[in-house]
C-alpha positions as CSV (number, residue, x, y, z in Angstrom):
1,M,0.0,0.0,0.0
2,E,1.2,3.4,-0.9
3,N,1.1,5.4,2.4
4,K,1.5,8.9,1.0
5,K,-1.9,8.7,-0.7
6,L,-3.9,7.2,2.0
7,L,-6.4,8.9,4.4
8,N,-7.4,7.7,7.8
9,I,-11.1,7.5,8.6
10,S,-11.1,10.9,10.5
11,K,-9.5,12.8,7.6
12,F,-11.7,11.0,5.1
13,A,-14.9,11.9,7.0
14,E,-13.7,15.5,7.4
15,L,-13.1,15.9,3.7
16,A,-16.4,14.3,2.9
17,G,-18.3,16.5,5.4
18,V,-19.8,13.6,7.4
19,F,-19.2,11.9,10.7
20,H,-16.8,8.9,10.9
21,N,-19.8,6.6,11.9
22,T,-21.3,7.4,8.5
23,I,-18.2,6.1,6.8
24,R,-18.3,2.9,8.9
25,N,-22.0,2.5,7.9
26,Y,-21.2,2.8,4.2
27,Q,-18.4,0.3,4.6
28,K,-20.8,-2.2,6.2
29,R,-23.1,-1.8,3.2
30,G,-20.3,-2.4,0.8
31,V,-20.3,1.1,-0.7
32,L,-16.7,1.8,0.5
33,P,-13.9,-0.8,0.6
34,D,-12.9,-2.2,4.0
35,R,-9.2,-1.6,3.4
36,R,-6.9,-1.8,6.5
37,N,-3.4,-0.6,7.2
38,P,-1.5,-3.9,7.9
39,L,0.6,-2.3,10.6
40,N,-2.1,-1.1,12.9
41,N,-5.4,-2.4,11.3
42,Y,-6.8,1.2,11.0
43,R,-9.2,1.9,8.1
44,V,-7.5,3.6,5.2
45,F,-9.0,5.2,2.1
46,T,-7.6,6.7,-1.2
47,Y,-8.5,10.0,-2.8
48,A,-10.3,7.9,-5.4
49,D,-12.5,6.4,-2.7
50,L,-13.3,10.0,-1.5
51,E,-14.3,11.1,-5.0
52,K,-16.6,8.1,-5.4
53,F,-18.1,8.7,-2.0
54,K,-18.8,12.3,-2.8
55,K,-20.7,11.1,-5.9
56,V,-22.7,8.7,-3.8
57,L,-23.6,11.5,-1.3
58,S,-24.6,13.8,-4.2
59,G,-26.9,11.1,-5.6
60,E,-24.9,10.8,-8.8
61,I,-24.2,7.1,-7.9
62,R,-27.1,5.0,-6.5
63,T,-26.5,2.5,-3.7
64,K,-28.6,-0.3,-2.3
65,K,-30.3,0.4,1.0
């Protein structure tokens, strides 16, 4: 994994404008990948994940409920 381009869940939520629990909820539903840092098992996301998630939030991409 390329560390310089990864976001932790707090930073990802901040940039997306939602709470971290919202991110966890979307991961459970399979909208976001459940990618983990192998060193500490923290959730990590890419900027591509962030762009996709913003499209989901805007309604541009539909998800199952």
